[in-house]
C-alpha positions in Angstrom: 14.1 -14.7 -9.6 12.8 -17.9 -10.0 10.8 -17.3 -12.7 8.7 -14.8 -15.1 10.8 -11.4 -15.7 14.0 -11.2 -13.7 14.4 -7.0 -14.4 11.0 -6.6 -12.8 9.9 -4.6 -15.8 6.7 -6.0 -15.6 6.1 -4.9 -11.9 4.6 -1.1 -11.1 5.0 0.5 -7.8 2.6 2.7 -7.1 3.2 5.6 -4.3 0.7 8.0 -2.6 2.8 11.3 -1.6 1.3 14.0 0.4 3.8 16.4 1.8 6.7 13.8 1.8 9.7 16.0 -0.2 11.9 15.4 2.8 11.9 11.6 1.9 10.4 10.6 -0.9 13.5 11.4 -3.2 15.7 8.4 -1.6 12.5 6.2 -1.1 12.1 6.4 -4.9 15.3 6.2 -5.8 16.4 3.2 -3.8 12.8 1.4 -4.7 14.0 1.7 -8.7 17.1 0.1 -8.4 14.9 -3.4 -8.4 11.9 -2.2 -9.6 12.4 0.4 -12.5 8.4 1.4 -12.9 7.4 3.8 -10.3 4.6 6.1 -10.3 4.0 8.8 -7.6 0.8 10.5 -7.2 1.4 13.6 -5.6 -1.7 14.2 -3.7 -1.8 18.3 -3.9 1.0 18.2 -1.7 2.0 22.1 -0.5 5.8 21.2 -0.3 8.1 20.3 -3.3 7.4 16.7 -3.5 6.6 17.0 -7.1 10.5 18.3 -7.9 11.9 15.5 -5.7 9.7 12.5 -7.4 10.8 14.1 -10.9 14.3 14.1 -9.4 14.4 10.7 -8.2 13.4 9.6 -12.1 10.0 8.4 -11.2 6.9 9.0 -12.8 4.9 11.6 -11.5 1.1 12.0 -11.6 -0.1 14.8 -9.4 -4.0 15.8 -8.0 -4.4 19.4 -7.7 -6.1 19.5 -4.3 -5.6 16.6 -1.4 -7.8 13.9 -2.1 -6.5 11.3 0.3 -4.8 8.0 0.2 -7.4 6.0 -1.5 -7.9 8.4 -4.4 -4.0 8.8 -4.7 -3.6 4.7 -5.1 -6.5 4.4 -7.3 -5.3 7.0 -9.7 -2.0 5.5 -9.5 -3.4 2.0 -10.3 -5.3 3.7 -13.3 -2.2 4.8 -14.6 0.2 1.7 -14.1 -2.7 -0.7 -15.7 -2.5 0.9 -18.9 1.6 0.8 -19.2 3.0 -1.9 -22.0 3.4 -5.3 -20.3 2.2 -4.0 -16.6 1.7 -7.4 -15.2 1.8 -6.8 -11.3 1.2 -3.4 -8.9 2.6 -3.1 -5.4 1.1 0.0 -3.2 4.3 1.4 -1.3 4.6 3.9 1.2 6.3 7.6 0.8 7.7 7.9 4.2 10.3 5.0 4.0 8.4 2.4 6.0 8.4 -0.1 3.6 11.0 -2.5 2.7 12.0 -3.4 -1.0 13.1 -7.2 0.6 9.4 -7.6 1.1 7.9 -6.2 -2.3 10.6 -8.9 -3.7 9.3 -12.0 -2.1 5.6 -10.7 -2.5 6.2 -10.3 -6.3 7.4 -13.9 -6.3 4.5 -15.3 -4.9 2.5 -13.8 -7.2 4.5 -15.3 -10.0 5.0 -18.7 -8.9 1.8 -19.2 -6.4 -2.3 -19.5 -7.4 -2.8 -15.7 -5.4 -3.9 -12.3 -6.8 -3.2 -10.5 -4.1 -0.6 -10.6 -1.3 -1.1 -8.5 1.7 1.6 -7.1 4.2 1.6 -8.5 7.7 3.4 -6.8 11.0 1.5 -9.8 13.4 3.7 -12.5 12.4 7.0 -14.7 13.3 7.3 -12.1 16.4 7.5 -9.0 14.3 4.5 -7.2 15.9 6.9 -6.3 19.1 8.5 -3.4 16.5 4.9 -2.0 16.2 3.9 1.1 18.3 2.0 0.1 21.1 -1.1 2.6 19.9 -0.8 1.6 16.4 -0.7 -2.2 17.4 -3.8 -1.8 19.5 -5.8 0.3 16.7 -4.9 -2.4 14.1 -5.9 -5.3 16.5 -9.2 -4.0 17.1 -10.2 -3.1 13.3 -9.5 -7.2 13.1 -11.7 -7.8 16.0 -14.7 -5.2 14.7 -14.8 -6.9 11.0 -15.7 -10.5 10.7 -15.0 -10.2 7.2 -11.4 -9.3 7.9 -11.3 -12.4 10.5 -13.3 -14.7 7.8 -10.5 -14.1 5.0 -7.9 -14.9 7.4 -6.1 -11.6 7.6 -4.3 -10.3 10.7 -3.0 -6.8 9.0 -5.6 -5.1 7.0 -4.5 -1.6 7.3 -0.9 -2.6 6.2 0.1 0.0 3.1 2.0 -2.9 1.9 0.3 -4.5 -0.9 1.1 -6.7 -4.3 -1.2 -7.7 -6.8 -1.7 -8.8 -10.7 -3.8 -7.9 -12.9 -7.1 -9.4 -12.1 -7.0 -7.2 -8.9 -5.8 -3.8 -10.6 -8.1 -4.3 -13.3 -11.8 -4.6 -11.0 -10.2 -2.4 -8.2 -12.1 0.8 -8.1 -11.8 2.4 -4.7 -14.4 5.1 -3.7 -13.0 6.4 0.1 -10.4 8.7 -0.2 -9.2 8.5 3.2 -7.3 5.6 5.4 -10.7 3.9 5.5 -9.8 2.9 1.3 -7.7 0.0 3.8 -11.1 -1.7 4.9 -12.7 -1.2 1.2 -9.6 -3.4 -0.4 -11.1 -5.9 2.0 -14.6 -5.4 1.1 -13.4 -6.0 -2.6 -11.1 -8.8 -1.9 -14.8 -10.5 -0.5 -16.8 -9.4 -3.7 -14.7 -10.3 -6.2 -13.2 -13.8 -4.5 -9.9 -12.2 -5.1 -7.1 -15.0 -3.9 -5.6 -13.4 -0.8 -2.5 -14.6 1.6 -0.6 -12.8 3.5 3.5 -12.2 3.6 5.0 -11.4 7.0 6.7 -8.0 6.4 9.1 -5.4 8.5 7.7 -1.7 9.0 10.7 0.8 9.7 9.5 3.0 12.3 11.5 5.8 11.6 11.6 9.0 13.8 10.2 10.9 10.5 7.0 8.4 10.4 6.6 8.4 14.2 6.2 12.1 13.9 4.0 12.1 11.3 1.5 9.3 11.8 1.9 8.2 15.6 -0.4 10.3 17.6 -3.6 9.5 19.6 -5.6 11.0 17.0 -4.2 8.6 14.4 -4.6 5.6 16.1 -8.5 7.0 17.0 -8.9 7.8 13.2 -7.8 4.0 12.1 -10.2 2.7 14.3 -13.0 4.9 12.8 -12.2 4.7 9.3 -12.3 0.8 9.5 -15.7 1.2 10.7 -17.1 2.8 8.0 -16.4 0.0 5.5 -20.1 -1.2 7.1 -21.6 1.5 4.7 -19.8 0.9 1.6 -21.5 -0.6 -1.8 -20.3 -4.4 -1.7 
């Protein structure tokens, strides 16, 4: 890395986890080879996710009941931001869709550029072809329906891969527990004038992640949740 910590000991990955026992050990262990500080928030899982997180060597925080991805991210960031030396924070999916190489590039931009938050985008450099058609349509619809998202220049606001600095971590206060937390992130960027940029990323749509998250109802829910940001405090 060009500057800053070469061991990434000032970076914390925050992984929300809900019933991901099949994959979370590998996801966390693979990420830990580059980013040693990982906190997984077990959001009321009914399977052995917690045991797998511990086996991977990651920090474990548990919600006794399922509160939703937004709540799990907020809990994880609150845990990470009080850790000694924490400067940078990453929201990282538990299902194996995100690439560690993309995180490396995003953190390097935080270290070297005047930005507060880097948001991954699937819609750059021809990468959108890998996105399943229903998901692609839903994500495009969210951008179309959100003048704020367009004004900020964001093309993929529901991308779960984000990297940000302490300014963002200290001010982050997500109130929406489900998928609508992504729209709330956009509202907070706008409200606090966080300096934002996008990073082209590759999402790995595995058979496992497709089975969990690419149904028709999920696509509809993404659009519906995206519309909810109009009722938020910001």
